[in-house]
C-alpha positions in Angstrom: 163.8 139.5 57.5 161.8 141.8 59.8 160.7 138.8 61.9 164.4 137.8 62.2 165.3 141.3 63.3 162.5 141.3 65.8 163.8 138.0 67.3 167.3 139.4 67.5 166.1 142.5 69.2 164.0 140.5 71.7 167.0 138.4 72.7 169.1 141.6 73.2 166.3 143.3 75.2 165.7 140.3 77.4 169.4 139.9 78.2 169.8 143.6 79.0 166.9 143.7 81.4 167.5 140.4 83.1 171.2 141.0 83.5 170.6 144.5 85.0 168.6 144.0 88.1 170.4 141.0 89.7 173.9 142.5 89.3 173.3 145.7 91.3 172.8 146.2 95.0 169.6 148.1 95.0 167.2 145.2 94.4 165.8 142.8 96.9 167.5 139.9 95.1 171.1 140.1 93.9 173.7 137.6 92.8 176.4 137.0 95.5 180.2 137.4 95.0 180.2 140.9 93.6 183.9 140.8 92.8 183.0 138.1 90.2 180.1 140.0 88.7 182.2 141.5 85.8 183.3 138.0 84.8 179.8 136.7 85.1 178.3 139.5 83.1 181.0 139.1 80.4 180.4 135.4 80.2 176.6 135.9 80.0 176.9 138.6 77.4 179.3 136.4 75.4 176.7 133.5 75.5 174.0 135.9 74.3 176.3 137.2 71.6 176.8 133.7 70.4 173.0 133.1 70.4 172.5 136.3 68.4 175.0 135.2 65.8 173.0 131.9 65.5 169.8 133.9 65.0 171.4 136.4 62.6 170.1 137.7 59.3 172.1 136.5 56.2 173.1 139.2 53.7 175.4 136.8 51.8 176.3 133.2 52.5 179.2 134.5 54.7 178.0 138.0 55.9 175.4 138.2 58.6 173.8 141.1 60.6 172.7 140.9 64.2 172.8 142.9 67.5 176.1 141.4 68.8 177.8 144.8 69.0 175.0 146.1 71.2 175.3 143.3 73.7 179.1 143.6 73.9 178.9 147.4 74.5 176.0 147.3 76.9 177.7 144.6 79.0 180.3 147.2 79.9 177.7 149.4 81.6 177.0 146.6 84.1 180.3 144.8 84.3 182.9 147.4 83.7 185.8 147.0 81.3 186.2 143.3 81.8 182.7 142.5 80.5 183.1 143.7 76.9 186.6 142.2 76.7 185.2 138.8 77.6 182.0 139.0 75.6 183.8 140.3 72.6 186.4 137.5 72.7 183.7 134.8 73.1 181.4 136.2 70.4 184.4 136.9 68.0 185.8 133.3 68.4 182.4 131.8 67.7 181.9 134.1 64.7 185.2 132.8 63.3 183.9 129.2 63.4 180.2 129.7 62.8 180.3 129.7 59.0 183.7 128.0 58.5 187.0 129.8 58.2 186.9 132.3 55.4 188.0 135.9 54.8 184.6 137.2 55.8 184.3 135.1 59.0 187.9 135.9 60.1 187.4 139.7 59.5 184.0 139.6 61.2 185.2 137.6 64.2 188.4 139.7 64.6 186.2 142.9 64.4 184.0 141.9 67.3 187.1 141.1 69.4 188.6 144.5 68.4 185.4 146.3 69.4 185.3 144.5 72.7 188.9 145.4 73.4 188.4 149.1 72.4 185.2 149.2 74.5 187.1 147.9 77.5 189.8 150.6 77.1 187.3 153.4 76.7 185.1 152.3 79.6 188.3 152.1 81.7 189.2 155.6 80.6 185.8 157.3 80.7 183.8 155.2 83.2 181.1 152.6 82.7 178.1 154.9 82.1 175.3 155.0 79.6 176.9 158.2 78.1 180.2 156.4 77.5 178.3 153.4 76.1 176.5 155.6 73.6 179.7 157.1 72.4 181.4 153.7 72.2 178.5 152.2 70.4 178.3 155.0 67.8 182.0 154.5 67.0 181.4 150.7 66.8 178.5 151.2 64.3 180.6 153.5 62.1 183.5 151.0 62.2 181.1 148.1 61.4 179.7 150.1 58.4 183.3 150.3 57.0 183.7 146.5 57.5 180.4 145.9 55.7 181.6 148.1 52.8 184.8 146.0 52.7 183.1 142.6 52.8 180.0 143.1 50.6 180.6 141.4 47.2 180.1 143.3 44.0 176.5 143.8 43.0 175.2 143.5 46.6 172.8 146.3 47.8 175.4 148.3 49.7 173.2 151.3 50.5 170.2 149.2 51.6 172.4 147.0 53.8 174.1 149.9 55.5 170.9 151.8 56.1 169.2 148.7 57.5 172.2 148.0 59.8 172.4 151.6 61.0 168.7 152.0 61.6 168.5 148.6 63.4 171.6 149.4 65.5 170.1 152.8 66.5 166.7 151.4 67.5 168.3 148.6 69.5 170.6 150.9 71.5 168.1 153.7 72.0 165.3 151.4 73.2 167.5 149.3 75.5 169.4 152.2 77.0 166.3 154.2 77.6 164.6 151.2 79.3 167.7 150.5 81.5 168.1 154.2 82.5 164.4 154.2 83.6 164.9 151.0 85.5 168.0 152.6 87.2 166.0 155.6 88.2 163.2 153.3 89.5 165.6 151.3 91.6 167.2 154.5 93.0 163.8 155.8 94.0 162.8 152.5 95.6 166.1 152.5 97.5 165.6 156.0 98.7 162.0 155.3 99.8 163.2 152.2 101.7 166.0 154.2 103.3 163.6 156.9 104.4 161.2 154.4 105.8 164.0 153.0 108.1 165.9 156.1 109.1 165.2 159.3 110.9 165.3 162.3 108.5 166.8 164.7 111.0 169.7 162.7 112.4 170.1 159.9 109.8 169.9 157.3 112.6 167.8 154.2 112.4 164.2 154.8 113.4 161.7 153.0 115.6 160.6 150.7 112.8 164.2 149.6 112.3 164.7 149.1 116.0 161.7 146.8 116.2 163.0 144.7 113.3 166.7 144.6 114.4 166.1 144.1 118.1 163.9 141.0 117.5 166.5 139.5 115.1 169.4 140.3 117.4 167.8 138.9 120.5 166.7 135.7 118.7 170.1 135.0 117.2 172.2 136.0 120.2 173.9 133.3 122.2 174.8 135.9 124.9 173.5 139.0 126.6 172.2 142.0 124.8 172.0 145.4 126.5 169.6 148.3 125.7 170.3 151.9 126.7 167.6 154.6 126.5 169.1 158.1 126.5 166.8 161.1 126.8 167.7 164.8 126.8 166.9 166.5 130.1 164.4 169.4 129.8 164.5 169.4 126.1 161.3 171.4 125.8 163.1 174.3 127.5 165.7 174.2 124.7 163.0 174.6 122.0 161.2 177.2 124.0 164.2 179.4 124.8 166.4 178.9 121.6 163.9 177.8 119.0 163.2 174.6 117.2 166.2 175.0 114.9 168.5 175.1 117.8 166.7 172.0 119.2 167.3 170.2 115.9 171.0 171.1 116.0 171.2 169.6 119.5 169.5 166.4 118.3 171.9 166.1 115.4 174.9 166.7 117.5 173.8 164.2 120.1 173.3 161.6 117.4 176.9 162.0 116.4 178.1 161.8 119.9 176.1 158.6 120.6 177.4 157.0 117.4 181.0 157.8 118.4 180.5 156.5 121.9 178.7 153.3 120.9 180.9 152.3 118.0 183.8 150.8 120.1 181.1 148.6 121.8 179.5 147.5 118.5 176.4 149.5 119.5 173.6 150.5 117.1 172.0 153.9 117.8 168.3 154.7 117.0 166.0 157.7 117.4 162.5 157.0 118.4 161.2 160.6 117.7 161.4 163.5 120.1 164.5 163.4 122.2 164.8 159.7 123.1 167.6 157.6 121.6 167.8 153.8 122.1 171.3 152.2 121.9 171.3 148.5 121.3 174.5 146.6 122.4 174.8 143.1 121.0 176.9 140.8 123.2 177.0 143.4 126.1 176.2 142.5 129.6 175.4 144.7 132.6 179.0 145.8 133.2 179.5 147.0 129.6 176.1 148.7 129.5 176.9 150.5 132.8 180.3 151.7 131.5 178.9 153.0 128.2 175.9 154.7 129.8 178.1 156.5 132.2 180.6 157.4 129.5 177.8 158.9 127.4 176.3 160.8 130.3 179.7 162.3 131.3 180.7 163.3 127.8 177.4 165.0 127.1 177.5 166.9 130.3 181.1 167.8 129.9 181.0 169.5 126.5 178.4 172.1 125.6 176.4 171.8 122.4 176.3 174.5 119.7 172.7 175.8 119.6 173.9 178.2 116.9 177.0 180.4 116.0 178.5 181.5 119.2 175.7 179.9 121.3 177.2 177.2 123.5 174.4 175.3 125.3 174.9 173.0 128.3 173.0 169.8 127.8 172.6 166.7 130.0 171.0 163.3 129.4 169.5 160.7 131.6 169.9 157.0 130.7 168.1 153.8 131.6 169.6 150.4 130.9 168.3 146.8 130.8 169.9 143.5 129.7 168.5 140.5 127.9 168.0 137.8 129.1 168.6 138.8 132.7 166.0 141.5 132.9 163.6 140.6 130.0 162.8 137.7 127.8 162.0 139.6 124.6 162.5 142.9 122.7 159.3 144.5 123.9 159.9 143.6 127.6 163.5 144.7 127.3 162.4 148.1 126.0 159.9 148.4 128.9 162.6 147.6 131.4 165.0 150.2 130.0 162.2 152.7 129.9 161.4 152.1 133.6 165.0 152.6 134.4 165.0 155.8 132.4 162.0 157.0 134.3 163.8 156.3 137.5 166.8 158.4 136.4 164.5 161.3 135.6 162.7 161.0 138.9 166.0 160.7 140.7 167.2 164.2 139.5 168.2 163.8 135.9 171.8 163.7 134.5 172.3 160.2 135.8 172.2 156.6 134.7 170.1 153.8 136.2 170.3 150.1 135.7 166.9 148.3 135.8 166.4 146.2 138.9 163.2 144.5 140.1 161.2 146.7 142.5 160.7 145.4 146.0 157.3 143.8 146.7 156.3 146.7 149.0 156.6 149.1 146.1 154.2 147.2 143.8 150.7 148.6 143.8 147.9 146.1 144.0 
């Protein structure tokens, strides 16, 4: 009997773990068509429920014990209300036919469908969480004990059967729910680490690492021009020296918002490279679009003071350099160098201006 219980538990545990990670969006691999996930999870849980019935422990020729209720309820944590409804229906119908039609099989099968329906309603009402699942599963176990009491024939070991079922049910749910909650926490931490490795903590923008990854992909896949703008705050060191680094951080955060707002209509992607430099990548943008956006950014920044602190308006200007792939550069690194050269020219030309990269005359090239 204990070997059969162990097999049942291993089936439940394997289903729970393997059905968790592909059906959530925090893993590197996930199953497509997320709208169909509740139906997929319900169908998978139903198939596992049928397998559990096949591997169940016989108490009487008609009455069997297994972990089918756990798999029905746990499916609702992953798949929402639809999953226990589907899995309960599939498992219940199979239970009706598994040992031939009898009073016991009919009651047992209808009971699984009833619990699946009740779980769907309760998950819909209280949310698909582990806390809701624990409450629903507890109610299902109590209800199943009453069914066992009804179906056990005279002379059968009622107390032993009920204790075995209750203990097995508790162990199944506690072990599985604890494991899945730990996995959930693990995935959340991994997602947070990955997000932090690709974003700038201060502004929430993409960082230099993300720029290198995205720029290469965008240029490789593009069938048209791609523009790069480099925006740099003029005399930013003076802001930190005069107003403090907290004021400087506020300016950086506000500039990030303004750049995002300006670049969004152009489909632009904004990055922060550290310090006060912000690349803006414009897929499918040529020289004209780049020049328009660069001047729009420059004028809007210069035209509206930043808030260095409460009641502390601070005029800020930016210089911008722009370059376009493939006209000015053949790859992401060369494109960045060209935009940086244009930015340097804007700084040298007096700041608060935009410069489009152009080849220098031969007379200006040092040999």
